[in-house]
C-alpha positions as CSV (number, residue, x, y, z in Angstrom):
1,M,-21.4,-16.6,19.3
2,I,-18.2,-14.8,18.2
3,A,-17.3,-13.9,14.8
4,A,-13.5,-14.0,15.2
5,L,-13.9,-17.7,16.1
6,A,-15.8,-18.4,13.1
7,A,-12.6,-17.1,11.0
8,I,-10.6,-19.6,12.8
9,V,-12.4,-22.4,11.2
10,V,-11.3,-21.1,7.7
11,L,-8.0,-21.1,8.8
12,A,-7.6,-24.2,10.6
13,A,-6.1,-26.2,7.8
14,C,-3.1,-24.2,8.3
15,S,-2.4,-25.8,11.5
16,R,-1.3,-29.2,10.4
17,G,1.9,-30.3,12.1
18,D,4.2,-28.4,14.2
19,G,6.6,-25.5,12.9
20,A,8.5,-22.8,14.7
21,G,8.9,-19.2,13.7
22,G,8.0,-15.3,14.4
23,R,8.6,-13.7,18.0
24,R,9.2,-15.5,21.1
25,S,6.9,-15.2,24.2
26,R,8.2,-14.6,27.7
27,A,8.7,-18.1,28.6
28,G,11.0,-18.6,25.4
29,A,8.1,-20.6,23.3
30,A,8.4,-20.0,19.6
31,A,5.4,-18.2,18.1
32,A,4.7,-19.3,14.4
33,P,3.0,-17.2,11.7
34,A,-0.6,-16.1,12.4
35,S,-2.5,-18.8,10.5
36,D,-5.0,-20.1,13.2
37,L,-3.5,-20.5,16.8
38,A,-0.3,-21.2,14.9
39,A,2.0,-24.2,15.2
40,S,4.9,-24.8,17.3
41,S,6.2,-27.7,19.8
42,S,9.0,-25.7,21.4
43,L,9.1,-25.8,25.2
44,P,9.4,-22.9,27.6
45,D,13.3,-22.5,27.9
46,T,13.7,-19.6,30.4
47,L,12.3,-21.0,33.4
48,H,15.0,-19.7,35.6
49,P,15.1,-18.5,39.4
50,T,13.7,-15.0,40.1
51,P,13.5,-12.8,43.2
52,Y,9.8,-13.5,43.4
53,T,8.9,-15.9,46.0
54,L,5.5,-17.3,44.4
55,S,4.8,-18.0,41.0
56,V,1.5,-18.1,38.7
57,V,2.2,-20.2,35.5
58,F,0.0,-19.7,32.4
59,L,0.1,-23.0,30.5
60,G,-1.6,-22.0,27.1
61,T,-1.8,-21.5,23.4
62,S,-0.8,-18.6,21.3
63,L,-3.6,-16.6,23.1
64,T,-1.3,-16.9,26.0
65,A,1.9,-16.7,24.3
66,G,1.0,-13.5,22.5
67,L,1.3,-14.3,18.9
68,G,1.8,-11.2,16.9
69,L,2.7,-9.1,19.9
70,D,5.7,-8.1,21.7
71,P,6.2,-10.4,24.6
72,D,5.6,-7.4,27.1
73,Q,2.3,-7.1,25.6
74,A,0.8,-10.5,26.0
75,Y,-1.9,-10.9,28.9
76,P,0.5,-12.7,31.2
77,A,3.1,-9.6,31.3
78,V,0.3,-7.5,31.9
79,I,-0.8,-9.5,34.8
80,Q,3.0,-9.4,35.8
81,R,2.9,-5.5,35.7
82,R,-0.2,-5.4,37.8
83,L,1.2,-7.7,40.4
84,D,4.1,-5.5,40.5
85,S,2.3,-2.4,40.8
86,L,0.5,-4.0,43.8
87,K,3.8,-4.8,45.2
88,L,2.8,-8.7,45.5
89,P,5.6,-11.0,45.4
90,W,4.4,-12.8,42.5
91,R,6.3,-13.8,39.2
92,A,3.5,-14.4,36.0
93,V,5.4,-17.0,33.7
94,N,4.2,-17.1,30.3
95,A,4.3,-21.0,29.2
96,G,2.1,-20.4,26.1
97,V,3.0,-22.4,22.9
98,S,1.5,-21.4,19.7
99,G,-0.5,-24.1,17.8
100,E,-0.8,-26.5,20.7
101,T,-3.5,-28.8,21.5
102,S,-4.5,-30.3,25.0
103,A,-2.6,-33.3,24.1
104,G,0.6,-31.2,23.8
105,A,-0.1,-29.2,26.8
106,L,-0.3,-32.5,28.7
107,R,3.1,-33.5,27.2
108,R,4.6,-30.5,28.3
109,L,3.1,-30.3,32.1
110,D,6.1,-32.0,33.8
111,W,8.6,-29.5,32.2
112,V,6.4,-26.7,33.2
113,L,5.9,-27.8,36.9
114,R,9.6,-27.5,37.3
115,E,8.5,-23.7,38.0
116,K,6.8,-25.1,41.1
117,P,3.5,-22.7,40.7
118,A,1.5,-22.0,43.4
119,I,-1.3,-21.2,40.7
120,L,-1.4,-23.0,37.2
121,V,-3.9,-21.2,34.8
122,V,-4.6,-23.7,32.1
123,E,-5.7,-22.3,28.8
124,T,-5.9,-24.9,26.3
125,G,-8.6,-26.7,23.9
126,A,-9.1,-24.1,21.2
127,N,-6.7,-25.8,18.8
128,D,-8.5,-29.1,19.5
129,M,-11.8,-27.7,18.3
130,L,-9.7,-26.1,15.1
131,R,-8.5,-29.6,14.2
132,G,-11.7,-31.2,14.9
133,E,-10.4,-33.4,17.8
134,D,-12.7,-35.6,19.6
135,L,-14.0,-33.8,22.6
136,D,-13.9,-36.7,24.8
137,S,-10.0,-36.7,24.3
138,T,-9.9,-33.2,25.0
139,R,-11.8,-33.6,28.3
140,A,-9.6,-36.7,29.2
141,N,-6.3,-34.5,28.4
142,L,-7.6,-31.5,30.7
143,E,-8.4,-34.1,33.6
144,A,-5.0,-35.6,33.1
145,I,-3.7,-32.1,33.6
146,V,-5.4,-31.5,36.8
147,R,-4.4,-34.9,38.1
148,G,-0.8,-34.5,37.2
149,A,-0.6,-31.0,38.4
150,R,-2.1,-32.3,41.8
151,A,0.1,-35.1,41.9
152,A,3.1,-33.0,41.8
153,D,1.8,-30.6,44.3
154,P,-1.3,-31.2,46.2
155,G,-1.4,-27.6,47.4
156,V,-1.4,-26.1,43.7
157,T,-4.3,-23.9,42.8
158,I,-5.5,-24.7,39.4
159,V,-7.5,-22.1,37.4
160,L,-9.1,-23.2,34.1
161,A,-9.7,-21.0,31.3
162,G,-13.0,-21.4,29.2
163,M,-13.3,-21.1,25.4
164,E,-16.1,-21.0,23.1
165,A,-16.3,-23.0,19.9
166,A,-16.7,-21.3,16.3
167,P,-20.6,-21.2,15.6
168,N,-19.9,-22.9,12.2
169,L,-19.4,-26.1,14.0
170,G,-23.0,-26.0,14.9
171,P,-24.9,-25.7,18.1
172,R,-24.6,-29.1,19.5
173,Y,-20.8,-29.0,19.2
174,A,-20.5,-25.5,20.5
175,A,-22.8,-26.7,23.7
176,R,-20.7,-29.6,24.3
177,F,-17.4,-27.4,23.7
178,R,-18.4,-24.8,26.3
179,D,-19.9,-27.5,28.9
180,L,-16.5,-29.6,28.9
181,F,-14.8,-26.6,30.7
182,R,-17.8,-25.8,33.0
183,E,-18.5,-29.4,33.8
184,L,-14.5,-30.1,34.6
185,A,-14.2,-26.9,36.8
186,A,-17.5,-28.0,38.9
187,R,-16.4,-31.4,39.3
188,E,-12.8,-30.7,40.3
189,H,-13.6,-27.5,42.0
190,L,-11.4,-25.5,39.9
191,P,-11.8,-21.6,39.8
192,L,-13.0,-21.0,36.1
193,I,-12.5,-17.9,33.8
194,P,-16.0,-18.5,31.9
195,F,-14.5,-17.2,28.7
196,L,-11.0,-16.0,28.1
197,L,-11.8,-13.7,25.2
198,Q,-15.0,-12.0,26.5
199,G,-15.3,-8.6,25.3
200,V,-12.6,-9.1,22.8
201,G,-13.8,-12.2,20.6
202,G,-15.3,-10.5,17.3
203,V,-14.5,-7.1,17.9
204,D,-12.6,-5.9,15.0
205,S,-10.4,-3.2,16.8
206,L,-9.3,-5.6,19.4
207,N,-7.9,-8.3,17.0
208,Q,-5.1,-8.2,14.7
209,A,-5.6,-8.8,11.0
210,D,-6.1,-12.5,11.2
211,G,-9.3,-11.7,13.1
212,I,-8.4,-14.4,16.0
213,H,-5.5,-12.9,18.0
214,P,-6.0,-10.1,20.3
215,T,-4.0,-6.6,19.7
216,A,-2.0,-5.1,22.6
217,A,-5.4,-3.4,23.6
218,G,-7.4,-6.8,23.4
219,A,-4.6,-8.3,25.5
220,R,-5.2,-5.9,28.2
221,I,-9.1,-6.8,28.3
222,V,-7.9,-10.4,28.1
223,A,-5.8,-9.7,31.4
224,D,-8.7,-8.2,32.9
225,N,-10.9,-11.2,32.6
226,V,-7.9,-13.3,33.8
227,W,-7.5,-11.0,36.7
228,R,-11.1,-11.3,38.0
229,V,-10.5,-14.8,38.8
230,V,-6.6,-15.0,39.4
231,G,-6.3,-11.5,41.5
232,P,-8.5,-12.6,44.4
233,L,-6.3,-15.8,44.6
234,V,-2.7,-14.2,44.5
235,T,-3.9,-11.8,47.2
236,A,-5.2,-14.6,49.2
237,G,-2.0,-16.5,48.6
238,T,0.7,-13.9,49.1
239,G,1.2,-14.9,52.9
240,A,1.6,-18.5,51.7
241,R,5.3,-20.1,52.2
242,G,7.5,-20.7,49.1
243,H,5.6,-22.5,46.3
244,G,3.6,-25.0,48.4
245,G,0.1,-23.5,47.2
246,T,-2.0,-20.4,47.9
247,G,-4.2,-22.2,50.3
248,A,-7.0,-20.5,48.1
249,R,-8.7,-23.7,46.5
250,P,-12.2,-23.7,46.7
């Protein structure tokens, strides 16, 4: 379906293990060299108080961290500028870590939830696909993230970001990968971003030289994809008190 994700499979062998290096995301996660959704095990280290009264936290991979971009070009930073321009009291927290699998995202969940998000956007699973992880494990990790976030705050709104598999992996795998996001969103009543990279994946001019990670222009389109789902939620939740949730869960 998308040529850019086909290129990821060729680079997947470079994603063994966890390494650090490169630029740092807004949340302080180390960004590794642009090999695949490159590897790092760093945790966000700058979750500090802000003047904002509500937080939307983006738990994700290098696609969220903004690998290869300046921190203010990653899509969560684009979302923050949009929130500010609308004078909405929301802080957008980039908790992306390059190279992370769904298992890593689950291990980091308690740390990320210290931010007490009213909205948690979950973008993970692409690196599972690259490394050939069992999709049942990916599904179980995503389910555990949803359960853990709701246990910590029953009022949190969880948004799930969908992803597509590289076509090289075959139509059956691609369908199963796509469907695991859709099925989980339907079963758990989660707002779904159908495909995070819609309009960007496979477009050379919107991706960096690795053919995987969006350019600054591509990140702005990704922000549009995210905003179509998150925008109505933050607007609905602006009147919520503190971090107790948006009251916008379907």
